Each structure stands twice: as C-alpha cells, then as structure tokens.
NUMAR-204261 format. One record per residue (C-alpha): residue in three letters; x, y, z. Coordinates in nm, 4 decimals, always signed. Example, Ala and Ser with C-alpha at 12.3 -4.5 7.8 and 13.67 -1.06 7.14 Angstrom:
<nodes>
+---------+----------+----------+----------+
! residuo !       c1 !       c2 !       c3 !
+---------+----------+----------+----------+
!     ALA !  +1.2300 !  -0.4500 !  +0.7800 !
!     SER !  +1.3670 !  -0.1060 !  +0.7140 !
+---------+----------+----------+----------+
</nodes>
This chain:
<nodes>
+---------+----------+----------+----------+
! residuo !       c1 !       c2 !       c3 !
+---------+----------+----------+----------+
!     MET !  +5.0837 !  +4.4532 !  -6.1816 !
!     ALA !  +4.7679 !  +4.4319 !  -6.3894 !
!     CYS !  +4.7688 !  +4.0563 !  -6.3692 !
!     VAL !  +4.8171 !  +4.0699 !  -5.9996 !
!     VAL !  +4.5385 !  +4.3226 !  -5.9641 !
!     ASN !  +4.3077 !  +4.1126 !  -6.1768 !
!     VAL !  +4.3874 !  +3.8036 !  -5.9747 !
!     CYS !  +4.3301 !  +3.9894 !  -5.6484 !
!     THR !  +4.0064 !  +4.1390 !  -5.7792 !
!     HIS !  +3.8845 !  +3.7971 !  -5.8894 !
!     SER !  +3.9675 !  +3.6402 !  -5.5548 !
!     ILE !  +3.7963 !  +3.9233 !  -5.3693 !
!     ARG !  +3.4846 !  +3.8882 !  -5.5813 !
!     THR !  +3.4799 !  +3.5127 !  -5.5328 !
!     ALA !  +3.5215 !  +3.5457 !  -5.1559 !
!     TRP !  +3.2482 !  +3.8094 !  -5.1423 !
!     ARG !  +3.0110 !  +3.5861 !  -5.3367 !
!     LYS !  +3.0813 !  +3.2934 !  -5.1027 !
!     ASP !  +3.0333 !  +3.5098 !  -4.7948 !
!     PHE !  +2.7112 !  +3.6472 !  -4.9384 !
!     CYS !  +2.5725 !  +3.3008 !  -5.0239 !
!     TYR !  +2.6773 !  +3.1370 !  -4.6991 !
!     GLY !  +2.5651 !  +3.4398 !  -4.5011 !
!     HIS !  +2.2028 !  +3.3773 !  -4.5936 !
!     GLN !  +2.2351 !  +3.0145 !  -4.4749 !
!     TRP !  +2.3816 !  +3.1209 !  -4.1424 !
!     VAL !  +2.1084 !  +3.3792 !  -4.0954 !
!     ALA !  +1.8473 !  +3.1088 !  -4.1484 !
!     ARG !  +2.0246 !  +2.8758 !  -3.9064 !
!     ILE !  +2.0582 !  +3.1452 !  -3.6411 !
!     GLY !  +1.6886 !  +3.2308 !  -3.6813 !
!     ALA !  +1.5965 !  +2.8658 !  -3.6292 !
!     VAL !  +1.8123 !  +2.8501 !  -3.3158 !
!     HIS !  +1.6513 !  +3.1654 !  -3.1780 !
!     SER !  +1.3046 !  +3.0269 !  -3.2460 !
!     ARG !  +1.3909 !  +2.7035 !  -3.0655 !
!     GLN !  +1.5321 !  +2.8984 !  -2.7722 !
!     SER !  +1.2198 !  +3.1121 !  -2.7475 !
!     ALA !  +0.9985 !  +2.8010 !  -2.7594 !
!     THR !  +1.2074 !  +2.6376 !  -2.4861 !
!     ALA !  +1.1858 !  +2.9487 !  -2.2704 !
!     ALA !  +0.8086 !  +2.9611 !  -2.3145 !
!     ALA !  +0.7782 !  +2.5940 !  -2.2191 !
!     ALA !  +0.9973 !  +2.6475 !  -1.9119 !
!     LYS !  +0.7859 !  +2.9445 !  -1.8104 !
!     ALA !  +0.4690 !  +2.7366 !  -1.8438 !
!     VAL !  +0.6247 !  +2.4612 !  -1.6295 !
!     ARG !  +0.7211 !  +2.7131 !  -1.3615 !
!     GLU !  +0.3700 !  +2.8548 !  -1.3556 !
!     THR !  +0.2212 !  +2.5045 !  -1.3290 !
!     ARG !  +0.4555 !  +2.4158 !  -1.0427 !
!     SER !  +0.3686 !  +2.7325 !  -0.8573 !
!     THR !  -0.0019 !  +2.6556 !  -0.8982 !
!     VAL !  +0.0448 !  +2.2986 !  -0.7750 !
!     SER !  +0.2497 !  +2.4130 !  -0.4753 !
!     ALA !  -0.0192 !  +2.6688 !  -0.3876 !
!     VAL !  -0.2859 !  +2.3969 !  -0.4027 !
!     LYS !  -0.0715 !  +2.1661 !  -0.1873 !
!     SER !  -0.0177 !  +2.4401 !  +0.0695 !
!     GLU !  -0.3941 !  +2.4982 !  +0.0885 !
!     ASN !  -0.4681 !  +2.1228 !  +0.1105 !
!     PRO !  -0.1668 !  +1.9590 !  +0.2782 !
!     LYS !  -0.1391 !  +1.5827 !  +0.2346 !
!     GLN !  -0.1567 !  +1.3843 !  +0.5552 !
!     ASP !  +0.0954 !  +1.1030 !  +0.5807 !
!     PRO !  -0.0399 !  +0.7649 !  +0.6934 !
!     SER !  +0.0166 !  +0.6653 !  +1.0526 !
!     ARG !  +0.3502 !  +0.5015 !  +1.1128 !
!     ARG !  +0.3596 !  +0.2804 !  +1.4197 !
!     THR !  +0.6592 !  +0.1736 !  +1.6196 !
!     GLY !  +0.8355 !  -0.1563 !  +1.5659 !
!     VAL !  +0.9636 !  -0.4212 !  +1.8068 !
!     LEU !  +1.2816 !  -0.6139 !  +1.8787 !
!     ALA !  +1.2418 !  -0.9889 !  +1.8441 !
!     LEU !  +1.4562 !  -1.2961 !  +1.9054 !
!     LYS !  +1.4981 !  -1.5401 !  +1.6172 !
!     LEU !  +1.4244 !  -1.8849 !  +1.7590 !
!     GLY !  +1.4355 !  -2.1122 !  +1.4560 !
!     MET !  +1.2052 !  -2.2561 !  +1.1903 !
!     THR !  +0.8966 !  -2.4747 !  +1.1706 !
!     GLN !  +0.6002 !  -2.5107 !  +0.9370 !
!     VAL !  +0.2307 !  -2.4306 !  +0.9168 !
!     TRP !  -0.0385 !  -2.5460 !  +0.6732 !
!     ASN !  -0.2747 !  -2.3475 !  +0.4580 !
!     ASN !  -0.6332 !  -2.4327 !  +0.3716 !
!     GLU !  -0.5230 !  -2.6261 !  +0.0615 !
!     GLY !  -0.3081 !  -2.8591 !  +0.2709 !
!     ASN !  +0.0287 !  -2.7176 !  +0.1595 !
!     SER !  +0.3044 !  -2.6726 !  +0.4146 !
!     ILE !  +0.4516 !  -2.3240 !  +0.4593 !
!     ALA !  +0.7983 !  -2.2790 !  +0.6065 !
!     VAL !  +0.7965 !  -2.0123 !  +0.8773 !
!     THR !  +1.0490 !  -1.8541 !  +1.1128 !
!     LEU !  +0.9669 !  -1.8045 !  +1.4807 !
!     LEU !  +1.0318 !  -1.4539 !  +1.6167 !
!     GLN !  +0.9717 !  -1.4006 !  +1.9873 !
!     VAL !  +0.8874 !  -1.0532 !  +2.1144 !
!     VAL !  +1.0360 !  -1.0399 !  +2.4654 !
!     GLU !  +1.0085 !  -0.7589 !  +2.7230 !
!     ASN !  +0.9737 !  -0.4650 !  +2.4813 !
!     GLU !  +0.9182 !  -0.1318 !  +2.6604 !
!     VAL !  +0.9343 !  +0.2334 !  +2.5640 !
!     VAL !  +1.2484 !  +0.3857 !  +2.7197 !
!     LYS !  +1.2510 !  +0.7314 !  +2.5621 !
!     VAL !  +1.0334 !  +0.9513 !  +2.3402 !
!     ARG !  +1.1936 !  +1.1711 !  +2.0739 !
!     SER !  +0.9895 !  +1.4803 !  +1.9889 !
!     LYS !  +1.0127 !  +1.7037 !  +1.6859 !
!     GLU !  +1.0374 !  +2.0196 !  +1.8984 !
!     LYS !  +1.3318 !  +1.8969 !  +2.1030 !
!     ASP !  +1.5132 !  +1.6441 !  +1.8822 !
!     GLY !  +1.4021 !  +1.7460 !  +1.5337 !
!     TYR !  +1.2217 !  +1.4181 !  +1.4610 !
!     THR !  +0.9593 !  +1.1917 !  +1.6157 !
!     ALA !  +1.0670 !  +0.8471 !  +1.7299 !
!     LEU !  +1.0448 !  +0.5960 !  +2.0114 !
!     GLN !  +1.3379 !  +0.4282 !  +2.1794 !
!     ILE !  +1.2461 !  +0.0665 !  +2.2508 !
!     GLY !  +1.4358 !  -0.1515 !  +2.4955 !
!     ALA !  +1.4152 !  -0.5314 !  +2.4980 !
!     PHE !  +1.5489 !  -0.8242 !  +2.7010 !
!     ASN !  +1.5972 !  -0.7397 !  +3.0661 !
!     HIS !  +1.9641 !  -0.7193 !  +3.1595 !
!     PRO !  +2.0562 !  -1.0020 !  +3.4007 !
!     LYS !  +2.3557 !  -0.8134 !  +3.5463 !
!     ALA !  +2.2617 !  -0.4507 !  +3.5964 !
!     HIS !  +2.5787 !  -0.3828 !  +3.7964 !
!     LYS !  +2.7815 !  -0.4198 !  +3.4764 !
!     ILE !  +2.6012 !  -0.1314 !  +3.3042 !
!     SER !  +2.7690 !  +0.2079 !  +3.2990 !
!     LYS !  +2.6262 !  +0.4746 !  +3.5275 !
!     ALA !  +2.5277 !  +0.6972 !  +3.2363 !
!     VAL !  +2.3155 !  +0.4269 !  +3.0727 !
!     LEU !  +2.1818 !  +0.3096 !  +3.4073 !
!     GLY !  +2.0704 !  +0.6647 !  +3.4841 !
!     GLN !  +1.8734 !  +0.6713 !  +3.1601 !
!     PHE !  +1.6769 !  +0.3632 !  +3.2655 !
!     GLU !  +1.6249 !  +0.4988 !  +3.6184 !
!     LYS !  +1.4879 !  +0.8227 !  +3.4772 !
!     ALA !  +1.2412 !  +0.6299 !  +3.2619 !
!     GLY !  +1.1492 !  +0.3949 !  +3.5445 !
!     VAL !  +1.2231 !  +0.0917 !  +3.3268 !
!     VAL !  +1.4203 !  -0.2222 !  +3.4056 !
!     PRO !  +1.7678 !  -0.2054 !  +3.2387 !
!     LYS !  +1.7633 !  -0.3623 !  +2.8940 !
!     ARG !  +2.0265 !  -0.5419 !  +2.6912 !
!     LYS !  +1.9141 !  -0.4054 !  +2.3520 !
!     LEU !  +1.7994 !  -0.0576 !  +2.2508 !
!     ALA !  +1.6654 !  +0.0584 !  +1.9171 !
!     GLU !  +1.4896 !  +0.3648 !  +1.7768 !
!     PHE !  +1.1852 !  +0.3506 !  +1.5494 !
!     ARG !  +1.0604 !  +0.6527 !  +1.3546 !
!     ILE !  +0.6892 !  +0.7162 !  +1.4058 !
!     THR !  +0.4224 !  +0.9773 !  +1.3400 !
!     GLU !  +0.2958 !  +1.2022 !  +1.6147 !
!     ASP !  -0.0404 !  +1.0270 !  +1.6403 !
!     THR !  +0.1240 !  +0.6921 !  +1.7299 !
!     ALA !  +0.3445 !  +0.8125 !  +2.0162 !
!     LEU !  +0.3475 !  +0.6080 !  +2.3376 !
!     PRO !  +0.4319 !  +0.7171 !  +2.6919 !
!     VAL !  +0.7510 !  +0.5993 !  +2.8563 !
!     GLY !  +0.7170 !  +0.2580 !  +3.0195 !
!     THR !  +0.4516 !  +0.1253 !  +2.7800 !
!     LYS !  +0.4932 !  -0.2438 !  +2.7000 !
!     VAL !  +0.4781 !  -0.3553 !  +2.3368 !
!     THR !  +0.3879 !  -0.7217 !  +2.2861 !
!     ALA !  +0.3255 !  -0.9559 !  +1.9942 !
!     SER !  -0.0375 !  -0.8374 !  +1.9950 !
!     HIS !  +0.0978 !  -0.5212 !  +1.8360 !
!     PHE !  +0.0659 !  -0.7087 !  +1.5037 !
!     VAL !  -0.2248 !  -0.8845 !  +1.3346 !
!     ALA !  -0.2138 !  -1.2326 !  +1.1830 !
!     GLY !  -0.2172 !  -1.2057 !  +0.8059 !
!     GLN !  -0.0378 !  -0.8709 !  +0.7807 !
!     TYR !  +0.3030 !  -0.8126 !  +0.6218 !
!     VAL !  +0.6128 !  -0.6926 !  +0.8064 !
!     ASP !  +0.9666 !  -0.5815 !  +0.7287 !
!     VAL !  +1.2427 !  -0.7638 !  +0.9174 !
!     CYS !  +1.5882 !  -0.6106 !  +0.9582 !
!     GLY !  +1.8920 !  -0.7871 !  +1.1020 !
!     THR !  +2.2566 !  -0.8805 !  +1.0515 !
!     SER !  +2.3073 !  -1.1601 !  +0.7994 !
!     ILE !  +2.5117 !  -1.4697 !  +0.8780 !
!     GLY !  +2.8837 !  -1.4114 !  +0.8177 !
!     LYS !  +3.0419 !  -1.6454 !  +0.5599 !
!     GLY !  +3.3986 !  -1.5217 !  +0.5817 !
!     PHE !  +3.6226 !  -1.4660 !  +0.2761 !
!     GLN !  +3.4573 !  -1.6289 !  -0.0248 !
!     GLY !  +3.5290 !  -1.6564 !  -0.3962 !
!     VAL !  +3.3318 !  -1.5064 !  -0.6816 !
!     MET !  +3.1335 !  -1.8233 !  -0.7529 !
!     LYS !  +2.9765 !  -1.8319 !  -0.4079 !
!     ARG !  +2.9742 !  -1.4595 !  -0.3395 !
!     HIS !  +2.8401 !  -1.3350 !  -0.6752 !
!     GLY !  +2.7155 !  -1.6493 !  -0.8485 !
!     MET !  +2.9724 !  -1.6437 !  -1.1314 !
!     LYS !  +3.0076 !  -1.9635 !  -1.3358 !
!     GLY !  +3.3887 !  -1.9851 !  -1.3168 !
!     GLN !  +3.6204 !  -2.1217 !  -1.5860 !
!     PRO !  +3.5772 !  -2.4317 !  -1.8074 !
!     ALA !  +3.6071 !  -2.7648 !  -1.6285 !
!     SER !  +3.8395 !  -2.9142 !  -1.8935 !
!     HIS !  +4.0100 !  -2.8255 !  -2.2244 !
!     GLY !  +4.3367 !  -2.7128 !  -2.0780 !
!     THR !  +4.2148 !  -2.5414 !  -1.7642 !
!     THR !  +4.4624 !  -2.5881 !  -1.4799 !
!     LEU !  +4.4104 !  -2.4702 !  -1.1224 !
!     THR !  +4.1770 !  -2.1896 !  -1.2341 !
!     HIS !  +3.8399 !  -2.3649 !  -1.2370 !
!     ARG !  +3.6836 !  -2.1328 !  -0.9774 !
!     LYS !  +3.8671 !  -1.8138 !  -1.0737 !
!     MET !  +3.6869 !  -1.5040 !  -1.1963 !
!     GLY !  +3.8910 !  -1.4574 !  -1.5139 !
!     GLY !  +3.9729 !  -1.1201 !  -1.6663 !
!     THR !  +3.8803 !  -0.8021 !  -1.4836 !
!     GLY !  +3.8412 !  -0.5908 !  -1.7988 !
!     GLY !  +4.1499 !  -0.3714 !  -1.7441 !
!     ALA !  +4.3285 !  -0.3772 !  -2.0833 !
!     GLN !  +4.5126 !  -0.0858 !  -2.2446 !
!     ASP !  +4.1851 !  +0.1028 !  -2.2446 !
!     PRO !  +4.0833 !  +0.1983 !  -1.9728 !
!     GLY !  +4.4082 !  +0.0630 !  -1.8289 !
!     ARG !  +4.2567 !  +0.0100 !  -1.4862 !
!     VAL !  +3.9833 !  -0.1810 !  -1.3055 !
!     TRP !  +3.6564 !  +0.0042 !  -1.2656 !
!     PRO !  +3.5525 !  +0.0783 !  -0.9074 !
!     GLY !  +3.2863 !  -0.1581 !  -0.7772 !
!     LYS !  +3.4066 !  -0.4569 !  -0.9784 !
!     ARG !  +3.2684 !  -0.7781 !  -0.8278 !
!     MET !  +3.5551 !  -0.9772 !  -0.6849 !
!     ALA !  +3.6283 !  -1.2212 !  -0.4059 !
!     GLY !  +3.5963 !  -1.0838 !  -0.0550 !
!     ARG !  +3.4165 !  -1.1023 !  +0.2759 !
!     MET !  +3.0615 !  -1.2293 !  +0.2448 !
!     GLY !  +2.7745 !  -1.1756 !  +0.4870 !
!     GLY !  +2.7798 !  -1.0095 !  +0.8249 !
!     VAL !  +2.6019 !  -0.6967 !  +0.6960 !
!     ARG !  +2.2742 !  -0.5247 !  +0.7788 !
!     VAL !  +1.9933 !  -0.6681 !  +0.5663 !
!     THR !  +1.6254 !  -0.5736 !  +0.5450 !
!     THR !  +1.3776 !  -0.8237 !  +0.4017 !
!     GLN !  +1.0499 !  -0.6611 !  +0.3066 !
!     SER !  +0.6899 !  -0.7822 !  +0.2945 !
!     LEU !  +0.7064 !  -1.1027 !  +0.4988 !
!     LYS !  +0.3681 !  -1.2477 !  +0.5930 !
!     ILE !  +0.2659 !  -1.3346 !  +0.9490 !
!     TRP !  +0.0810 !  -1.6675 !  +0.9357 !
!     ARG !  +0.0294 !  -1.7232 !  +1.3056 !
!     ILE !  +0.0707 !  -1.5361 !  +1.6357 !
!     ASN !  +0.1037 !  -1.6958 !  +1.9773 !
!     HIS !  -0.0032 !  -1.4201 !  +2.2165 !
!     ARG !  +0.0794 !  -1.6199 !  +2.5291 !
!     PHE !  +0.4493 !  -1.6576 !  +2.4520 !
!     GLY !  +0.4753 !  -1.3601 !  +2.2145 !
!     VAL !  +0.5814 !  -1.5579 !  +1.9072 !
!     LEU !  +0.5345 !  -1.4461 !  +1.5454 !
!     TYR !  +0.5299 !  -1.7108 !  +1.2718 !
!     VAL !  +0.6778 !  -1.5293 !  +0.9709 !
!     ASN !  +0.7181 !  -1.6728 !  +0.6211 !
!     GLY !  +1.0258 !  -1.5590 !  +0.4277 !
!     ALA !  +1.3996 !  -1.5073 !  +0.4453 !
!     VAL !  +1.4644 !  -1.3636 !  +0.7914 !
!     PRO !  +1.8271 !  -1.2471 !  +0.8154 !
!     GLY !  +2.0555 !  -1.3621 !  +1.0946 !
!     HIS !  +2.1396 !  -1.6802 !  +1.2799 !
!     LYS !  +1.9498 !  -1.8424 !  +1.5636 !
!     ASN !  +1.9234 !  -1.6378 !  +1.8842 !
!     SER !  +1.9985 !  -1.3173 !  +1.6942 !
!     VAL !  +1.7978 !  -0.9978 !  +1.7470 !
!     VAL !  +1.5987 !  -0.8511 !  +1.4582 !
!     ARG !  +1.3803 !  -0.5436 !  +1.4081 !
!     VAL !  +1.0182 !  -0.6064 !  +1.3049 !
!     THR !  +0.8080 !  -0.3198 !  +1.1651 !
!     ASP !  +0.4941 !  -0.2800 !  +0.9565 !
!     ALA !  +0.5576 !  -0.3399 !  +0.5864 !
!     LYS !  +0.6063 !  -0.0222 !  +0.3845 !
!     ARG !  +0.5135 !  -0.1688 !  +0.0471 !
!     ARG !  +0.2224 !  -0.3933 !  +0.1457 !
!     PRO !  -0.0056 !  -0.2321 !  +0.4041 !
!     HIS !  -0.2620 !  -0.4615 !  +0.5600 !
!     GLU !  -0.6330 !  -0.4214 !  +0.4904 !
!     CYS !  -0.7059 !  -0.4367 !  +0.8642 !
!     PRO !  -0.4066 !  -0.2650 !  +1.0280 !
!     GLY !  -0.2992 !  -0.3406 !  +1.3813 !
!     PRO !  -0.4092 !  -0.1438 !  +1.6858 !
!     VAL !  -0.3017 !  +0.2200 !  +1.6896 !
!     PRO !  -0.0780 !  +0.3120 !  +1.8605 !
!     THR !  -0.0414 !  -0.0412 !  +2.0078 !
!     ALA !  -0.2360 !  -0.3189 !  +2.1755 !
!     SER !  -0.3536 !  -0.2472 !  +2.5283 !
!     SER !  -0.1623 !  -0.4266 !  +2.8016 !
!     VAL !  -0.4931 !  -0.4749 !  +2.9880 !
!     PRO !  -0.7431 !  -0.6099 !  +2.7323 !
!     GLU !  -1.1099 !  -0.5346 !  +2.7831 !
!     GLY !  -1.2384 !  -0.8825 !  +2.6945 !
!     PRO !  -1.1032 !  -1.2353 !  +2.6552 !
!     VAL !  -0.8116 !  -1.2694 !  +2.4131 !
!     ALA !  -0.7426 !  -1.5834 !  +2.2111 !
!     GLU !  -0.4161 !  -1.7542 !  +2.2895 !
!     GLU !  -0.3369 !  -1.7889 !  +1.9188 !
!     THR !  -0.4585 !  -1.6156 !  +1.6057 !
!     TYR !  -0.4157 !  -1.7332 !  +1.2465 !
!     ALA !  -0.4151 !  -1.5711 !  +0.9051 !
!     PRO !  -0.7314 !  -1.6287 !  +0.6973 !
!     GLU !  -0.5352 !  -1.8570 !  +0.4607 !
!     ALA !  -0.3823 !  -2.0629 !  +0.7456 !
!     HIS !  -0.5321 !  -2.3876 !  +0.8728 !
!     PRO !  -0.5351 !  -2.4125 !  +1.2554 !
!     PRO !  -0.3934 !  -2.7404 !  +1.3931 !
!     HIS !  -0.7041 !  -2.8088 !  +1.6016 !
!     ALA !  -0.9419 !  -2.7653 !  +1.3061 !
!     PRO !  -1.0544 !  -3.0830 !  +1.1216 !
!     MET !  -0.8831 !  -3.1557 !  +0.7928 !
!     VAL !  -1.1791 !  -3.3460 !  +0.6427 !
!     VAL !  -1.5426 !  -3.2382 !  +0.6779 !
!     PHE !  -1.8104 !  -3.5023 !  +0.6079 !
!     ALA !  -2.1347 !  -3.3916 !  +0.4472 !
!     ASP !  -2.4717 !  -3.4621 !  +0.6091 !
!     LYS !  -2.6296 !  -3.7815 !  +0.4723 !
!     SER !  -2.9814 !  -3.6361 !  +0.4633 !
!     ALA !  -2.8596 !  -3.3326 !  +0.2723 !
!     SER !  -2.6737 !  -3.5547 !  +0.0263 !
!     LYS !  -2.9895 !  -3.7675 !  -0.0302 !
!     LYS !  -3.1983 !  -3.4561 !  -0.1003 !
!     ASN !  -2.9411 !  -3.3323 !  -0.3503 !
!     ALA !  -2.9374 !  -3.6725 !  -0.5193 !
!     GLY !  -3.3188 !  -3.6687 !  -0.5447 !
!     LYS !  -3.3141 !  -3.3239 !  -0.7004 !
!     LYS !  -3.0622 !  -3.4380 !  -0.9602 !
!     LYS !  -3.2872 !  -3.7294 !  -1.0594 !
+---------+----------+----------+----------+
</nodes>
C-alpha cells in the first residue's frame, strides 16, 4: 500500500506541476487572443463610425448621375472602308437607323424605373398584328412597328411619345455600344468553340486529332466540374460589343459607319447606345437631335481623324512661300 501511495502521490505531484507550468502558457495565450479581439473590435467600431460619417456627407451632398440618353435600333447593312488622315484604310460596318419613334414612356412613379420604348421599322402588314399590340400603337399615335425595345434613361433625357430619333442622335467621332445576336455556328467541337489545340497530329494518334482529351475526372474528384469547356452549340447568343468608334455619319440616309466587331449577320437588328466606358468629349444632343433643325445640316459628318472622300489627298505648297523659306535657309 505504501508503494502504491507513493506512486500515486508522485503522479499527482507530476500532473500538478505540468498543469501549473502549462497553465501559465495558456493564460498568456488567452490574454493575447483577448487583446487581438479587443483591437479588432476597436477597428470595426472605427470603420462603422467612418461609414456613418461618409453616408451623412453623401446624404447632404447627393451625387448626380450623368445623363443617360436613349439608344436606337439599327439595321446591319454590311461592311465597307474609310480612310484616316494618314492614308490607312479602316474597316467599318454600316448601321442604318430606320423609322425610330418613341412608343411609350416608363416613369419611376408608375413603373418603378425610367425608360423609353422605341419602335423601329414600320410594319408592312398591320392587319397581322394582334389587337392588343395594335391598340398600344393607336394609343401612342404611332405607325405600327416591327421591332420594339426599351432603353433605360435618366429623367432629364425623357422624350414625349411620337418623337423621332434619327442618326443625328449621335456625333461622328464618339464611341457606342452595339448589342445584337451573334451568328449561329451550330454544334462545334472544342477546337473551334474554345480554341483548344487538340491532340498530336502523329505518334500513334488515331481518329482523335480534334478531340478534347481528358476531362479531369479521375478518382478524385470522381466527377467533371460544372462549367467544363466542351463541344456544344456555338453562337446564336446575345452579345454586346463595347466602345466602337463612329467614323462617319450619313444624315440623309441615317447610316452610321462603325469600326469594330458588330454582332449579327447582314440585315439583322442591333441596339446602339452611347458607350459606357468611353464617353465622348463633345456628347451628342440632349435629349436628342431636333427633327426640325434651325439651320442647314451637312449631309455627312466625319470624325476628326477621318479623311473625307472629297478632300484632296495631296496638298501642294505655294511656290512663292517655298522660295522665301529657301532664301531664309541660305
């Protein structure tokens, strides 16, 4: 019994010593954690106070959003080229703004947002339109249209119903965003759809030259991750190309000469709006160009970097001026 008691006493003493030694370490660690927590709470409190101050300043001085004008519906005609002042050719796409009119005005009080409903392309067979849609056009006093689209605007750029929007709505040299449906390519493989390189052309490859290879689903994770790029239908989706430059505008026929990748095939309808990322130094007329201009309007306008076709390509210097300059050099 004595041996047992001694052994128990020794083990108890040893355990007590360990608890006592480690206890001081844990106290220090817990104190450090508490100090970090208090510092974090103080920092969070300071952030909350700063945010409240900023929100109070914003409420006193509300930021005014820039004016957002309406867009237009245009018909994609095809491609041509223009020249810049350096003599380089620029590939452009022709977009024709045809018979755009305001059909309906969405107000924030009634609809919860501000927008304009634009109709384009007069319908050749109005008797085929449903009575509900036909009644909407009769109420607006507008000729029935084949295409309708809504454009979000700000309150200062609203237009009354029946207002015509032409190509003069834009300015030559500004940038626009073009939205349309891309050309459908059908079911395509991974090399054309995603630009994959495929399999080796030789060294034992048989009938798998254009295959995608492994999909990454081995024992771990044992499945194919969602969103894996594979073969499938290509094209035929809504695409928006941003910041396309207008090089030339034909106001007589309502044609915009736009440089860039305009989505869609020929004779497709696209949406053209002011560029969000590249605002123009001299923005277009707000809210839109007047249908009855005050003075004479040029039939065509060009961007500052564009070279008009009727302008001379070579300018000869005056002989007298050249002789005077030569005399000064001597």
